[in-house]
Residue frames as qw, qx, qy, qz and C-alpha x, y, z in Angstrom:
[[0.920, -0.286, 0.125, -0.237, -11.50, -0.08, -14.81],
 [0.207, -0.618, 0.755, 0.072, -8.53, -2.23, -13.88],
 [0.821, 0.247, -0.420, -0.297, -8.07, -5.28, -16.07],
 [0.952, -0.306, 0.021, -0.003, -7.01, -8.72, -14.82],
 [0.764, 0.343, -0.186, 0.514, -3.46, -8.33, -16.13],
 [0.049, 0.652, -0.270, 0.707, -2.91, -5.10, -14.18],
 [0.726, -0.550, 0.102, -0.401, -4.61, -6.53, -11.10],
 [0.975, -0.073, -0.087, 0.190, -2.32, -9.58, -11.22],
 [0.549, 0.480, -0.236, 0.642, 0.77, -7.39, -11.69],
 [0.260, -0.683, 0.231, -0.642, -0.17, -5.20, -8.72],
 [0.897, -0.401, 0.030, -0.183, -0.74, -8.31, -6.59],
 [0.897, 0.118, -0.139, 0.402, 2.69, -9.70, -7.52],
 [0.271, 0.605, -0.233, 0.712, 4.35, -6.33, -6.89],
 [0.533, -0.655, 0.148, -0.515, 2.65, -6.08, -3.50],
 [0.967, -0.250, -0.029, 0.047, 3.84, -9.57, -2.54],
 [0.719, 0.328, -0.183, 0.585, 7.40, -8.70, -3.60],
 [0.032, -0.676, 0.202, -0.707, 7.26, -5.45, -1.63],
 [0.768, -0.559, 0.015, -0.313, 5.93, -7.27, 1.45],
 [0.929, -0.004, -0.187, 0.318, 9.09, -9.41, 1.38],
 [0.533, 0.271, -0.204, 0.775, 11.33, -6.36, 1.87],
 [0.279, -0.813, -0.198, -0.471, 9.06, -4.11, 3.98],
 [0.739, -0.653, -0.092, 0.138, 10.57, -5.10, 7.33],
 [0.712, -0.039, 0.075, 0.697, 14.10, -4.51, 6.07],
 [0.185, 0.598, 0.196, 0.755, 13.14, -1.07, 4.74],
 [0.481, -0.816, -0.235, -0.216, 11.65, -0.20, 8.14],
 [0.760, -0.495, -0.007, 0.420, 15.16, -0.49, 9.61],
 [0.551, 0.245, 0.193, 0.774, 16.64, 2.07, 7.21],
 [0.086, -0.276, -0.124, 0.949, 16.66, 5.85, 7.02],
 [0.238, -0.158, -0.559, -0.779, 13.62, 5.50, 4.72],
 [0.179, -0.449, -0.842, 0.241, 11.29, 4.46, 7.55],
 [0.053, 0.661, 0.413, -0.624, 8.28, 6.76, 7.57],
 [0.126, 0.404, -0.413, -0.806, 8.75, 7.75, 3.92],
 [0.801, 0.405, 0.236, -0.373, 6.52, 6.77, 1.02],
 [0.371, -0.311, 0.768, 0.420, 7.94, 4.25, -1.43],
 [0.707, 0.492, -0.159, -0.482, 7.27, 3.71, -5.12],
 [0.491, -0.267, 0.824, 0.091, 7.82, 0.04, -5.97],
 [0.773, 0.519, -0.008, -0.365, 7.71, -1.47, -9.47],
 [0.689, 0.533, -0.492, -0.004, 9.42, -4.26, -11.34],
 [0.891, -0.240, -0.335, 0.191, 10.25, -6.08, -8.11],
 [0.574, -0.031, -0.253, 0.778, 12.35, -3.21, -6.79],
 [0.141, -0.785, -0.295, 0.526, 12.22, 0.15, -5.09],
 [0.459, 0.683, 0.267, 0.502, 12.02, 2.95, -7.65],
 [0.175, 0.453, -0.214, 0.847, 12.29, 5.89, -5.23],
 [0.306, -0.503, -0.667, 0.456, 11.24, 7.32, -1.86],
 [0.026, -0.592, -0.251, -0.766, 9.06, 10.38, -1.27],
 [0.071, -0.150, 0.509, -0.845, 7.87, 12.55, 1.59],
 [0.593, 0.134, 0.380, -0.697, 4.20, 11.68, 0.99],
 [0.529, 0.200, 0.821, 0.075, 2.22, 8.84, -0.50],
 [0.467, 0.804, 0.268, -0.251, 0.58, 11.33, -2.86],
 [0.096, 0.799, -0.489, -0.338, 3.98, 12.34, -4.26],
 [0.345, -0.225, 0.894, 0.176, 4.83, 8.66, -4.77],
 [0.540, 0.501, 0.664, -0.129, 1.50, 8.09, -6.50],
 [0.372, 0.873, -0.020, -0.314, 1.97, 11.04, -8.86],
 [0.063, -0.645, 0.702, 0.296, 5.49, 9.88, -9.69],
 [0.470, 0.044, 0.880, 0.053, 4.17, 6.39, -10.41],
 [0.533, 0.700, 0.434, -0.195, 1.53, 7.76, -12.74],
 [0.212, 0.871, -0.298, -0.327, 4.08, 9.97, -14.52],
 [0.130, -0.537, 0.806, 0.212, 6.58, 7.16, -14.94],
 [0.197, 0.003, 0.976, 0.092, 4.38, 4.08, -15.49],
 [0.367, -0.170, -0.485, -0.775, 0.93, 5.41, -16.43],
 [0.623, -0.248, 0.253, -0.698, -2.43, 4.59, -14.87],
 [0.973, 0.022, -0.083, -0.213, -2.17, 0.90, -15.84],
 [0.309, 0.685, -0.631, 0.193, 1.47, 0.57, -14.81],
 [0.887, -0.227, -0.401, -0.018, 0.82, -1.86, -11.98],
 [0.321, 0.416, -0.532, 0.664, 3.09, -0.08, -9.50],
 [0.587, -0.596, -0.532, 0.129, 2.73, -0.13, -5.71],
 [0.062, 0.604, -0.301, 0.735, 3.05, 2.75, -3.30],
 [0.707, -0.515, -0.479, 0.071, 3.19, 2.33, 0.44],
 [0.256, -0.866, 0.297, -0.312, 4.33, 3.97, 3.62],
 [0.585, 0.281, -0.696, 0.308, 7.54, 2.36, 4.87],
 [0.452, -0.415, 0.461, -0.641, 6.13, 1.14, 8.18],
 [0.134, -0.058, 0.981, -0.124, 5.48, -2.23, 9.81],
 [0.413, -0.248, -0.649, -0.589, 2.39, -3.95, 8.50],
 [0.336, -0.069, 0.606, -0.718, -0.55, -3.88, 10.87],
 [0.237, -0.269, -0.889, -0.284, -3.26, -6.50, 10.95],
 [0.351, -0.077, 0.274, -0.892, -6.66, -5.17, 11.93],
 [0.035, -0.254, -0.967, -0.003, -9.35, -7.60, 13.04],
 [0.388, -0.108, -0.100, -0.910, -12.93, -6.61, 12.32],
 [0.407, 0.098, 0.806, -0.418, -15.76, -8.34, 14.22],
 [0.104, 0.222, 0.857, 0.453, -18.07, -10.26, 11.89],
 [0.078, 0.712, 0.652, -0.249, -21.19, -8.47, 13.15],
 [0.003, 0.635, -0.117, -0.764, -19.86, -5.25, 11.57],
 [0.035, 0.159, -0.751, -0.640, -19.98, -6.98, 8.20],
 [0.013, -0.403, -0.912, -0.077, -23.32, -8.71, 8.78],
 [0.084, -0.857, -0.508, -0.008, -25.15, -5.64, 10.13],
 [0.434, 0.292, -0.041, 0.851, -23.46, -2.35, 9.22],
 [0.269, -0.695, -0.171, -0.644, -26.17, -0.46, 11.15],
 [0.737, -0.478, -0.408, 0.249, -25.07, -1.92, 14.49],
 [0.140, -0.951, 0.171, -0.216, -23.97, 0.87, 16.78],
 [0.895, -0.011, -0.187, 0.404, -20.27, 0.37, 17.45],
 [0.464, -0.740, 0.058, 0.484, -17.36, 2.01, 19.16],
 [0.473, 0.869, -0.140, 0.035, -15.19, 4.35, 17.12],
 [0.815, -0.317, 0.231, 0.427, -11.65, 3.20, 16.56],
 [0.179, 0.866, -0.338, -0.322, -8.80, 5.20, 15.10],
 [0.884, 0.075, 0.408, 0.216, -7.32, 3.03, 12.39],
 [0.145, 0.778, -0.430, -0.435, -4.33, 3.79, 10.22],
 [0.910, 0.220, 0.338, 0.100, -3.50, 1.72, 7.18],
 [0.424, -0.404, 0.480, 0.652, -0.69, 1.67, 4.66],
 [0.349, 0.440, 0.666, 0.491, -2.88, 2.73, 1.75],
 [0.057, -0.041, -0.075, -0.995, -4.25, 5.93, 0.33]]
């Protein structure tokens, strides 16, 4: 289970990464997976899984690192009735996110 210290560190790392995401999207690293820790980019990888494994190897399971796909952030709006009644029949949408 993730403790509050790790959760807070991941949140701060994610906020720091969000500040540079758009700039990274304009580089040759666009479309790559990034490992981010300590307020900076550690390395880039071909897949998010490779970045995750490298993060575990380097920082451990409680390291508080962030991995992401170097791509513009997308905001996805979800109608409230999906949350209120998950059994409501709904259209199928293809959704991609920047997480594993």
